[in-house]
C-alpha positions, 0 to 999 in steps of 0.5 A: 457470444453469451455462452462464451462470456459465461465461460470466460468470466470464471476462466479469466478470474482463474488466470488473474488469481494465478498471476496474483499468487505468483504461479502457485496453482494450489494457492490460487485454487484455495483463494477462489475456493475451488479444487485445484483440478477445477483451476487447471481445467479453467486455465486449459479451457481458456488456452483452447478458447484463445488458441494460445499457451498461457502457462510455462511449467517450472517444477511445482509452480507455473509461470505465466507467459508474457501474453498471459501476464498482459491479459491478466493485467488488462482484465483484473480491474474489470473483473473486480469492478463486476465483483464489487458491483454484485457485492454492493447490491447483495449487501445493501440489505445489511450494510453493517455486516461483512468484511473489509480488507484494509491496508495501511503503511508499516510506518503508521502502526501506532497512533492515529490509525489504530485509534481510528480503527478502534473507534470504527470497531466500536461504532460498527461491531458487525463489520470484520476488518481484515488488516494488512500492514505493508510497504507502500508499493505492496499496498498499491499492488494489492489494491490493483490485484484485488487483494485489498478493498481500501488502503491508506497510501503514501504517496497517492497512486495516479491510476487508482481512485483516491482522496487526499487525507492530509499533508505530512510535514517532513522534518530533520531529526537530529541527535540532541547534541548535534550542533544544529539541534537547537536551531529554530529551523535549518536548510537542507544545505546545512546537512551536507556531509552528515551521515544519513539514516534512511529507508531502503531505496524502494521507499518513497521517503528515501526517494524524496530524501535523495531528491531534496538533497540533490536539489540542495547541491549534494548526494546524501551519505546514506550510512544506514538503511532500515525500514522502521521510522521508530528504529531510525529515531532510536539510532539517531538518539545514539548518535548514529546519524540524522534523518528526514522523517515525518513529524511525530508527537512521540519524541524519542529521548536523545533526539530533536526535530528541526523544521526545514526551510526552503522548498516544500518538504511535505508529502501527501497521504491518501485514502485509496480504493481498489475500484470505483464501486465499493461494497456497502461495508467498504463504503462505511469504512471509507466514509468514516475515515474521510469524516474522522481524518487521521488526527 
């Protein structure tokens, strides 16, 4: 059994990387730092050990069988936990040097997060930050498959270790000449019939917008879809619609934010870890963010 486990670990790691790379053997081999021939041998050996096919060839790429995808999903977290545990032990002697793969949402590319990362870099110049900005679901998937060590996620995933950093207030953003723009607050019912500008349907804020409007008694009229909050505000300033957006201290000329009353129009922002065990350098960044916050 010991010999089998020693051979299974690299074989299973090869399988999870092929899954993470979408079936690209060359990319998987490069990510693991091994020749493609070694990658192929590991997968073939795993097929022989398990007595089942794992790959379906499609031109220059391969597709994992349903059983292979299920196996990769089941073992991915356990393998990453082992890697993190080993890294934690080996990095203990020098916790101020190493790399942290850190992700944050596309909508947080200015302001608090860059300020926080700049402060961390000044305090820990020996720690290299490998940063990724992405849509929330992509960040969570990268955490699950080991592509990231730590990420700010909105909303918090239910299946990963996380700590709530703050609660984000969502307001109505209106053109400054809108009939409701000068009110101290409005109800969401007041925007029935308005043309909304919103994120694509896979985005959390789009889903919240639709859910809250339905609770207010109507289906929102989504006239424009776009990913970036900053661009949404620019479009609102030109009178192209209204939107529900997080509060921003950087007002765009031609727009006004109006608080919503009624139900709770907020969402939670979390610091999410890929694993229960963190490397020493990842723990440094984790603790720094928790202590500093996103203010």
